C-alpha positions in Angstrom: -25.0 -22.4 9.8 -22.9 -25.3 10.7 -21.5 -27.2 8.2 -20.7 -31.2 8.2 -17.3 -31.8 7.3 -15.9 -35.4 5.9 -13.7 -36.5 8.4 -11.9 -38.1 5.0 -11.1 -34.9 3.6 -8.5 -32.4 4.3 -9.7 -28.8 5.0 -7.4 -27.6 2.6 -8.8 -29.4 -0.2 -11.4 -26.8 -0.8 -8.7 -24.7 -1.7 -6.7 -24.3 -4.6 -4.1 -22.4 -5.2 -2.1 -21.9 -8.4 1.4 -20.5 -8.4 2.3 -18.0 -11.1 5.8 -17.1 -12.1 5.7 -13.3 -13.4 8.8 -11.9 -14.8 9.5 -8.2 -14.7 10.9 -6.8 -17.6 10.9 -3.4 -16.4 11.5 -2.0 -12.7 9.1 0.7 -12.2 10.0 2.9 -9.4 6.6 4.7 -9.0 3.7 4.4 -6.6 4.2 3.5 -2.6 5.6 -0.2 -3.0 9.2 1.1 -4.2 9.2 4.3 -2.0 8.6 2.2 0.9 11.8 0.2 0.0 14.0 3.4 0.5 11.8 4.9 3.2 12.6 4.3 7.6 11.1 6.6 9.0 8.0 4.9 10.5 6.3 8.2 10.6 6.4 8.9 7.0 5.5 5.2 5.6 2.2 5.5 7.4 1.5 8.6 5.3 2.6 6.2 2.4 0.6 3.3 3.6 -2.6 5.9 4.1 -2.6 7.0 0.8 -2.4 3.5 -0.6 -5.3 2.4 1.5 -7.4 5.3 0.9 -7.1 4.8 -2.6 -8.2 1.3 -2.4 -11.1 2.5 -0.2 -12.3 4.8 -3.3 -12.0 1.8 -6.0 -8.2 2.0 -7.0 -6.6 -1.3 -7.4 -3.5 -2.8 -8.8 -4.4 -6.6 -10.2 -4.3 -5.6 -13.6 -1.6 -3.4 -15.9 -4.0 -1.2 -16.7 -5.7 -0.8 -13.0 -1.9 -0.6 -11.5 -1.0 2.4 -14.2 -3.9 4.2 -12.8 -3.4 3.7 -9.1 0.6 4.6 -9.3 -0.2 7.7 -11.1 -3.1 8.6 -8.7 -0.5 7.8 -5.6 1.9 9.9 -6.8 -0.3 12.8 -7.5 -1.4 12.6 -3.9 1.6 12.3 -2.4 3.4 14.7 -4.4 0.4 17.3 -3.1 1.1 16.2 0.4 4.5 17.0 -0.3 3.6 20.6 -1.7 1.5 21.1 1.6 3.5 19.5 4.3 6.9 19.1 2.9 9.1 16.6 2.2 8.4 14.7 5.6 5.4 15.4 5.1 5.1 17.9 8.6 6.7 15.3 10.7 9.8 17.1 11.9 7.2 19.9 13.2 7.1 18.9 16.7 6.6 20.3 20.3 9.4 20.7 22.4 9.2 18.0 24.9 6.8 18.7 27.7 4.8 21.4 26.1 1.0 20.7 25.1 -0.6 21.7 21.8 
């Protein structure tokens, strides 16, 4: 399908963006986003991102306040269960000595 473009129109004109200023009254330290600010180990961060992404894939979202509340609660539950099963470092510290195969 080809689309005819009027040369007098710029491509960006078809998209309208609205700037929304949001005031944050309280800092919420739950969920993956705040935890990522303090976690620098990329192997641990990837676990957090996988949890966040998987929740999106099964239908969780965080656009509306109620949806955000549900998602961060579930993120914390899943991360707590992973820490319980794998340890605080998500099992990252369990590594084979160099040169040994699994």
